C-alpha positions in Angstrom: -17.2 21.3 46.4 -15.5 21.4 43.0 -12.0 20.2 42.6 -10.1 21.8 39.8 -6.9 20.6 38.2 -4.8 21.6 35.2 -4.6 18.9 32.5 -2.8 18.8 29.2 -4.0 16.7 26.3 -2.5 15.8 22.9 -5.3 15.2 20.5 -3.0 13.6 17.9 -1.6 11.0 20.3 -4.6 10.7 22.7 -2.2 11.2 25.6 -3.0 13.1 28.8 -1.0 14.3 31.8 -1.3 16.4 34.8 -0.1 19.8 33.9 1.1 20.6 37.4 2.9 17.4 38.4 3.8 15.3 35.4 6.3 15.8 32.5 4.7 15.8 29.1 3.8 12.3 27.8 3.9 13.5 24.2 7.2 14.9 23.2 6.4 15.6 19.5 6.9 19.4 19.1 4.6 19.4 16.0 1.6 18.3 18.0 -0.9 20.7 19.5 -1.2 20.3 23.2 -4.4 21.7 24.8 -4.5 22.8 28.4 -7.7 22.3 30.3 -9.0 23.1 33.7 -10.4 19.8 34.8 -13.0 19.6 37.5 -14.3 16.4 39.0 -17.8 15.3 38.2 -19.8 12.9 40.2 -23.1 14.6 39.6 -26.7 13.5 39.6 -28.5 14.2 36.3 -32.2 14.1 35.9 -33.1 13.5 32.3 -36.3 14.8 30.6 -39.1 12.6 32.0 -37.5 12.3 35.4 -35.0 9.4 34.9 -32.0 9.8 37.2 -28.4 8.7 36.7 -24.9 9.9 37.7 -22.4 11.5 35.4 -18.8 11.0 36.4 -15.3 12.0 35.5 -12.3 9.7 36.2 -10.4 10.7 39.3 -7.0 9.1 39.2 -6.4 9.6 42.9 -9.6 7.7 44.0 -11.6 6.7 40.9 -14.0 4.2 42.6 -14.6 5.9 46.0 -18.4 6.5 46.3 -20.8 7.1 49.1 -22.9 4.4 47.3 -21.7 2.0 44.7 -23.8 2.1 41.5 -25.7 -0.9 40.3 -24.2 -0.4 36.9 -21.8 1.8 35.1 -21.3 2.6 31.4 -17.9 4.0 30.7 -16.6 5.7 27.6 -13.0 5.5 28.4 -11.0 2.2 28.9 -9.3 3.6 32.0 -12.5 2.8 33.9 -12.2 -0.7 35.4 -14.5 -0.4 38.5 -15.2 -3.3 40.8 -19.0 -3.1 40.1 -21.0 -4.3 37.1 -20.1 -2.2 34.1 -19.8 -1.9 30.3 -17.7 0.1 27.9 -18.3 1.8 24.6 -15.3 2.3 22.2 -15.2 6.0 21.7 -12.0 8.0 21.1 -11.5 11.2 23.2 -12.5 14.3 21.3 -14.1 12.1 18.7 -17.2 10.1 18.0 -18.2 6.6 18.9 -16.9 4.0 16.4 -20.3 2.3 16.1 -23.3 4.6 16.4 -25.8 1.7 16.3 -24.1 0.0 19.2 -24.1 3.3 21.1 -27.8 3.7 20.6 -28.6 0.2 21.7 -26.4 0.5 24.7 -27.8 3.9 25.7 -31.4 2.5 25.4 -30.4 -0.4 27.7 -28.8 2.1 30.2 -31.9 4.2 30.1 -34.1 1.1 30.9 -31.8 0.2 33.8 -32.2 3.7 35.2 -35.9 3.8 34.6 -36.3 0.5 36.4 -34.7 2.1 39.5 -31.1 0.9 39.2 -28.4 3.4 40.3 -26.6 4.0 37.0 -23.4 5.9 36.5 -21.9 7.0 33.2 -18.5 8.7 32.5 -15.5 9.2 30.4 -12.2 10.8 31.4 -13.1 14.4 32.1 -16.8 14.1 32.1 -17.4 16.6 29.3 -17.0 15.5 25.7 -18.0 11.9 25.5 -20.1 12.0 28.7 -21.8 15.2 27.6 -22.5 13.8 24.1 -23.9 10.6 25.6 -26.1 12.6 28.0 -27.4 14.6 25.1 -28.2 11.3 23.3 -30.0 10.1 26.4 -32.0 13.4 26.6 -33.1 12.8 23.0 -34.0 9.2 23.7 -36.0 10.6 26.7 -38.1 12.7 24.4 -36.2 16.0 24.4 -35.8 17.5 20.8 -32.4 16.3 19.5 -31.4 19.7 18.1 -31.8 21.2 21.6 -30.3 18.3 23.6 -26.8 19.7 23.7 -28.0 23.0 25.1 -30.1 21.1 27.6 -27.1 19.2 28.9 -24.9 22.3 29.0 -27.5 24.2 31.1 -28.5 21.3 33.3 -25.2 19.4 33.8 -22.1 21.3 32.8 -21.4 24.3 30.5 -18.3 22.5 29.2 -20.3 19.4 28.1 -19.9 18.3 24.4 -16.4 19.5 23.4 -16.4 19.5 19.7 -18.7 20.7 16.9 -18.6 17.1 15.5 -19.9 15.8 18.8 -22.7 18.4 18.7 -23.6 17.5 15.1 -23.6 13.8 15.9 -26.4 14.1 18.4 -28.6 16.0 16.0 -27.9 13.7 13.1 -28.3 10.5 15.1 -31.8 11.3 16.1 -33.0 13.4 13.1 -34.6 10.5 11.2 
C-alpha cells in the first residue's frame, strides 16, 4: 500500500511542511516553493549482484516503526535519529554530498555490511533525491555501468529517484575514472 501526502519545499531555505495541514514555514514571497506528492518508501532493493538493502523515506508520524529493526542504517538527512545503530552523511536536500570521498567510503562500508548479511536501511527525507542518488552510486559500486545507474534505480526502485540533473551527473562523474 502506498501512502501519498502533499508536501511543500523551499529549496532556498531548505524548509519543508505538510501542504495539507501546516502553515508555510518559509514566508519569503521571493522564494520558489515546490509542491510534491510524497509517498512513503520502506522498500527492499536488490542491487546488481544480488545484495539486498532497504530504501526508506522519513515518516514523521511513525519514523521508526518496522516489522524488523535493521542492523544498521545510513541516513542522508539529520532528522533521522533511530534507536538502532546508524550513521549520517552530510548532504543538503536537492544538492550533492559535501564530501564525495567520504560518501564513497561510507557507501563501500554499507555495501560490505549488506553483503555480509546485515539488514541495512538507507534513507533521506522523501526517499528520492539523496536516496536515489546513493542507490545509483551503490549500483555503480556493485558493477552496474555508472552512466546507466540512475536509469537502473528509476526502473527498479522509484521513477522519481534522483531529483536533479546535478545529482544525475554526480553519479556518472564520481565513477567515470
